[in-house]
N, C-alpha and C positions, 0 to 999 in steps of 0.2 A: 191640628201640625200633625207635619210627613215626618215618618223615617225615613231614613235615610239605611240601604242595604249595607252594611258592610261589610268590605271589601276582604277577598280572603287573605291571607298573612303567611310568605315563610318566614320562616324562620332562618335567618346565618349569623355565621360567624366573619369576624371580614377582619384583616390585619392592619392598624394605620399607624403612619410613623408618628410619635412619643407626641414630636412639635405638633401635628395638626391637632391627634387623641385631645391637648392638651388646651390646646387654640378652643376646641368646640365645648371640649367641659365648662371653658371659662367662659367663654361665649354665653354658655347657657347659663350658669348660675349667675351670672351679671344680670341678667334677663334683659340685653344687649338684642333678643330676637324673641318671634313670636312661640319661638319651636321652648317645648319645657319640657321637651328628655333630649338628654343627646339620640336618641334614636328617633326622634321624632327630626334634630337639626338634621337628620344623615337625609332621610325619607322626604325631608321640603330639597335639598341639595342634589339628588339625585331625580328626581323630579323635573328641576329646575336644568339640569343638565342635558335628560333626556326633552326635554324641549329645545335647550337650541339644536344638540344631535337633530331632529325631525325637522326645526327651520331650516337645519343646515341642507337636510336632501331634499326638501320642498324647493328652496334656492333653486337645486342643479337640475332638480329635474326643468325647471323652467326656462336655465340655463340654455340643457341640451333645448328642446322648442323652441330658443330662437335659433339653433343653430339648423335646423330641419326644417327644407324647405318642402316637403308634402304640408307639415303643420302650417307653415307661413302660407302657402297658398289655400288652404279648403280657411284659415281665417281669416282671405281677403275673401274667399268667395260668400263667406258667411255675413262679413262686416257689408260687403255689395246690396248680399238681397234684403238688410237690415236698412241702408244706410236711409230709404223713403220715411220706416217708418219712424225711425229717429229721430230722421229733420221735424215731421211733425210730433213727435216728442218736445220735440225742445221750441220750435213756435208757440204747442202749446203754452209748454212753462212758462216763458218770456212773454205771450200774450195775457197768462193770468199776470206775473207780476208787476210787467208797468200797467195792467187796469188798475190794479191793490197798489202800485204808488202813485197813477192820475190823484184814484179817491184820500192821500193822506193830502 
């Protein structure tokens, strides 16, 4: 059995609006969430929110790439360079599929 190394923790204090705290407390106490404690709930919520922010950051980077003429030129050169091998791989895969389909 593998043991996972515990992630170092930092203790902090935060102030929540009372209605939000009560809502979180109710979810946890009713078992409406996989979180067993309010702390677990908040950690999961922060993880989810940071994933959303990271995704937005990645999307923004891709958006900048779409408008970058140098990137577009380099991408086209790479695509052109690999077009023959891409075509060969596609025809080989289709040939294999057609052979398998004909055998049925």
